[in-house]
C-alpha positions in Angstrom: 57.4 -122.1 99.0 58.5 -125.1 101.1 58.1 -127.8 98.6 60.1 -125.3 96.4 62.8 -125.0 98.9 63.2 -128.6 99.6 63.5 -129.4 95.8 66.3 -126.8 95.8 68.0 -128.1 99.0 67.8 -131.5 97.1 70.2 -129.7 94.3 72.7 -128.4 96.8 75.9 -130.7 96.8 79.2 -130.7 97.8 80.8 -130.5 94.2 84.8 -130.9 94.2 85.5 -131.0 90.9 83.5 -129.1 88.0 83.6 -129.8 84.5 85.3 -125.9 83.9 88.5 -126.4 85.1 89.2 -122.7 85.3 88.7 -121.8 89.1 88.9 -118.2 88.1 85.8 -118.5 85.2 84.1 -120.2 88.1 84.5 -117.9 90.7 83.8 -115.2 88.5 80.3 -116.9 87.1 79.4 -117.1 90.5 80.3 -113.6 92.0 78.3 -112.3 88.9 75.3 -114.5 90.0 75.4 -112.9 93.7 76.2 -109.4 92.3 79.6 -109.1 93.8 82.4 -107.5 91.6 83.7 -110.2 89.4 86.8 -108.8 88.0 89.2 -109.1 91.2 91.8 -111.5 91.7 90.5 -115.2 92.8 91.6 -114.5 96.6 89.6 -111.5 96.4 86.8 -112.7 95.0 86.8 -115.7 97.2 87.0 -113.5 100.4 83.9 -111.6 99.1 81.9 -114.6 98.4 82.7 -115.9 102.1 81.6 -112.8 103.5 78.6 -112.6 101.8 77.4 -116.2 102.5 78.4 -115.7 106.1 76.3 -112.3 106.3 73.0 -114.2 104.9 73.7 -117.6 106.9 71.6 -116.5 109.7 68.4 -115.3 107.3 68.8 -117.9 104.8 68.0 -121.4 104.9 69.7 -122.5 101.5 73.0 -120.7 102.4 72.9 -122.1 106.1 72.8 -125.8 105.0 75.2 -125.3 102.1 77.9 -123.8 104.9 77.0 -126.7 107.5 77.7 -129.2 104.8 81.1 -127.7 104.3 82.3 -127.6 107.7 85.4 -125.5 108.8 88.3 -126.8 106.6 88.9 -123.0 105.7 91.6 -124.1 102.8 89.4 -126.0 100.3 86.0 -124.0 101.7 86.1 -121.3 98.8 86.9 -124.0 96.2 84.2 -126.2 97.4 81.6 -123.4 97.6 82.3 -121.8 94.3 81.9 -125.2 92.6 78.7 -125.8 94.5 77.4 -122.6 93.9 78.4 -123.0 90.1 76.6 -126.6 90.0 73.4 -124.9 91.1 72.9 -122.5 88.4 75.3 -124.3 85.3 74.3 -128.4 86.3 76.5 -131.1 84.8 73.7 -132.6 83.3 72.8 -129.7 81.6 74.6 -129.3 78.2 76.4 -125.7 77.4 74.0 -125.0 74.4 70.9 -126.4 73.2 71.6 -129.7 71.8 69.6 -129.3 68.4 70.2 -132.0 65.9 71.0 -130.1 63.0 74.2 -127.8 62.3 74.3 -124.1 62.9 74.3 -123.5 59.2 71.0 -126.0 58.6 69.5 -124.0 61.4 69.7 -120.5 59.5 68.8 -122.0 55.9 65.7 -123.7 57.5 64.7 -120.1 59.2 65.1 -118.5 55.6 62.8 -121.2 53.8 60.7 -120.7 56.7 60.5 -117.2 56.4 59.9 -117.7 52.4 57.4 -120.1 52.9 59.8 -122.4 50.7 60.0 -125.0 53.4 59.0 -128.7 52.9 57.1 -131.0 55.5 60.4 -132.3 56.5 62.4 -129.4 56.9 59.4 -127.7 58.8 59.7 -130.9 61.2 63.3 -130.4 61.8 63.1 -126.5 62.1 60.3 -127.2 64.7 62.3 -129.9 66.8 65.4 -127.3 66.8 62.9 -124.4 67.8 61.4 -126.6 70.7 65.0 -127.7 72.0 66.1 -124.2 71.8 63.1 -123.0 73.9 63.1 -125.7 76.5 67.1 -124.8 76.9 66.2 -121.2 77.3 63.4 -121.7 79.9 65.7 -124.2 81.9 68.7 -121.9 81.9 66.7 -118.8 83.0 64.3 -121.0 85.6 68.0 -121.9 87.4 69.3 -118.4 87.3 65.7 -117.5 89.0 66.3 -120.4 91.5 69.5 -119.3 92.5 68.7 -115.9 92.8 65.5 -116.5 94.9 66.8 -119.0 97.5 70.6 -117.6 97.5 69.9 -113.9 96.8 66.6 -113.8 98.4 65.3 -111.9 95.1 62.0 -112.6 93.5 62.6 -113.5 90.1 62.4 -110.1 87.9 60.9 -111.6 84.7 59.0 -114.8 83.6 61.3 -117.1 81.8 58.6 -119.0 79.8 57.7 -115.2 78.1 61.2 -114.4 77.6 62.0 -117.4 75.8 58.6 -117.5 74.0 59.7 -114.1 72.6 63.5 -114.9 71.9 63.0 -118.2 70.3 59.7 -117.8 68.3 58.3 -114.3 68.1 61.3 -112.5 67.2 61.8 -114.8 64.4 57.7 -114.1 63.3 57.2 -117.8 64.1 54.2 -118.7 65.5 54.8 -121.2 68.7 53.3 -124.6 69.1 50.2 -124.8 71.4 51.5 -125.4 74.9 55.1 -125.8 73.9 56.3 -125.7 77.5 54.6 -129.0 78.2 56.7 -131.0 76.0 59.8 -129.9 77.4 60.2 -132.6 80.4 59.0 -135.4 78.2 61.1 -135.0 75.2 64.5 -134.0 77.0 66.5 -135.8 79.6 68.3 -132.8 80.4 65.5 -130.8 81.2 64.4 -132.7 84.0 
């Protein structure tokens, strides 16, 4: 657990600007991840997040480190906290969507051909790569969500990211997954690391 926490601690960065410029979107996303109401105004959500973090500060090392790094500047504290927490489960290096190399229409067409057993070798290779990319992206997103919940909310993960993504990407499409498909993610995709 200590090694996991050290790796997580390295990702706790003070983020002043985030690629999504909507402050309300970012704070709503963070509130939702913390299990707090997320439909209120920015100020109300900010106060809720600050209260939540302050209540967890004494028992949670990750939150204590985050709050200690930010300091006492209350004016910008909420914005910095929200952007920092948002960065934990939505890092800038991770694309917004799985970066498959074919269009959505091509992807759907290849899935249909695969179901009908009318897919060529080259098309099958393209589809396999797209499915692998979607699988790895799914695993990474759920892994980040689980890490956030574990270290910020003190909640154990309720599901296995690998199993959920295996079902979502391969089994729900009646496609047999490649052997040890998870092992390829780190080597193939820079955003996965």
